[in-house]
N, C-alpha and C positions, 0 to 999 in steps of 0.2 A: 505494501500499500502505500501511494505516496505521503511524503510531508504532509502536505496540502490535504489530502483527504482525512491524514490524521488529525490534523488541526482541527478540521471542519466537526469530525465525528465528536472530538473532545469536547468544541463547544456546543453543539448539538447534545450532547451528555449532561455537561455543565447548565444548560437551560432545562430540560428534564428534569433532573433532579433538584432545581430550586422548583419547578412548578410544583413538584410532592410534594417537597418541604411545606412550600406555602399552603397547597390544600390541604394538607394535614394539621396546619395552625387552623384554616379556618372549621373545620371538623372539630379541634378543642375547642374552640370558641363556642361553636353552634350545641356541644355534645354540656360541655360545663359551664355555660351563663354562669353560673351563681359564684362562678371562682374569681369576678371582676364584681367592685363595689357598684359600680355607675352601668346604668344602661347604654349612655351616651357612649362611655370609654370602650365599650364590645364594640359596639356598631362602628367607632372609628378605627378601630385594631383590625376587624374584619374588611374593613375598605383600604387600610393599608396592605393586608393581606391580597387583596383582590389584585389592589395596583400592581402588587409585584408579579402576580402570575399574568396578566396582562404584559408587563415587560418583555418577561422568559418568551413567551409565548409571540409576544411582535420577533424576539429575534430570530426566534426557531423559523417564522416565514420568513424574514430577511436572507438567512441563510439560503434557504430552499429555493426562492428565488432570484437570488443574484451570485450563489454561490455553489454551482451544481457540484456533485463530487466527479462527474463524469465531465472534465472540463480538457481538452488539448493545445490549454495555453492560449488560443486566439482570442482576441477580443469577442465578447457575445453582443450581440445584435438584438435587435425587439423586432424582428423581419416577423415572426410567427404570431407576436403579441398584437400587430398590425395586419394581422390576415393577408402578408405581402409574400411573394415568393421571394424565396432569400438569395438573393445576390450577392452576398458579402464574400464567399468563399472564390468567386469567379477571378 
């Protein structure tokens, strides 16, 4: 496996692990809400955790969209996104 692909995999794994961590935190708040004294603190804490999930899901989307693992070293084009026939390699 190329170093590039290893780095992308490491970034993906890091993001996925953080998503799982923050999901677990939300689950703890939802199941054990009595542990926090103020209702607003629970809600703010859950919102913070949801924001972290959003952050790492965004990173996964960006990696998938802009940094594909099967990359031959050429600049990527957006011909397919624009429903055009690709002339970039000609």
